[in-house]
N, C-alpha and C positions, 0 to 999 in steps of 0.2 A: 751909058745912055741916060742914067738918072741925072748926072751932072748936066748933060746937054738939055734935058727937059726942064730942069730948074732954071737954067740960064735963058732958055727960049720956050716959055710956056704957051705956045700957040695951040689952037685947037687941033691943028693937023699933027703937031708933035705929041699932044696928049693922046690922040686916037692911035697914032703909030705905036706909042709906048704900050697902050692897053692891048693892042692887037699882038704885039710881040710877046707880051706877057702871057696872053692866052695861048699863043703858039708854043711857048716854052712849057707851059703847064701840060698841054695836050700831048706834045711829043714825049715828055717825060713819062706821062701815063701810058702812052703806047709802048714805050721802051719796057715798062714793067711787064707788059703782056708777053714779051719775048722770053721771059724767065719762066721756069716751071711754077705752076700754081703752088702756093703755100711754101715756097722756098724763101730763104732769108733775103736773097736779092730782090725777089718779087715784092715783098713787104717793104723793104728799105726804099726801093724806087717809087712805089706808090706813096709812101709817107713823104718822100721828097717832093713828089708832084703836088701833093696837097699843102705843102708848106711854102711853096714858091711865092704865092701871092702875099702871104703874111711877112715873109722875109723882105721882099721888095717894098711892101707898104711901110715897114719900119724904117728902111733906109731912106725912101723917098720922103716920108713925112718928117723925118728928122732934118733933112736938108732943106725941105720946103719951109718949115717953120723957122729955121735959122735965117733963111733969106727974106721971107715975107711976113713973119710974125704970127701967122695963123694958117689954118688949113684951107682957107677960102681959095677956090680955083684949082685945088690939087685934084688930079684925076683919081687918086685913091683916098679912101677915108679911114678913120680909126677902126671902123668895123672890119676892114680888110685885114687888120693885124690879128683879129681873133680867130680861134679855132672853132669853126662852125660845124656842128655835127651834120652829117648827111649832105654836105655840100657836094655839088657836082661840078665836074670840069667839062665844059662844052667844047665841041669842035669849032675852031675859028672859021 
């Protein structure tokens, strides 16, 4: 999906990418709730949910800059690669 977005950076594709990313984050967070609270799996899955955006941002920014030379027009920003305390994942 990242390669497709970099090759076809239309507003519709950018919005679809961001929506899919939000869905992935939220579904992973919901999956964490299926495990017993304070279990190893619960914390691992929650950690994964909160790291999805930064992982995808790193991949996208790298390919975007390689193709276009700057982050201008990219749907994700450098700030998305950072670990932001108390960040919330919203339902898409």
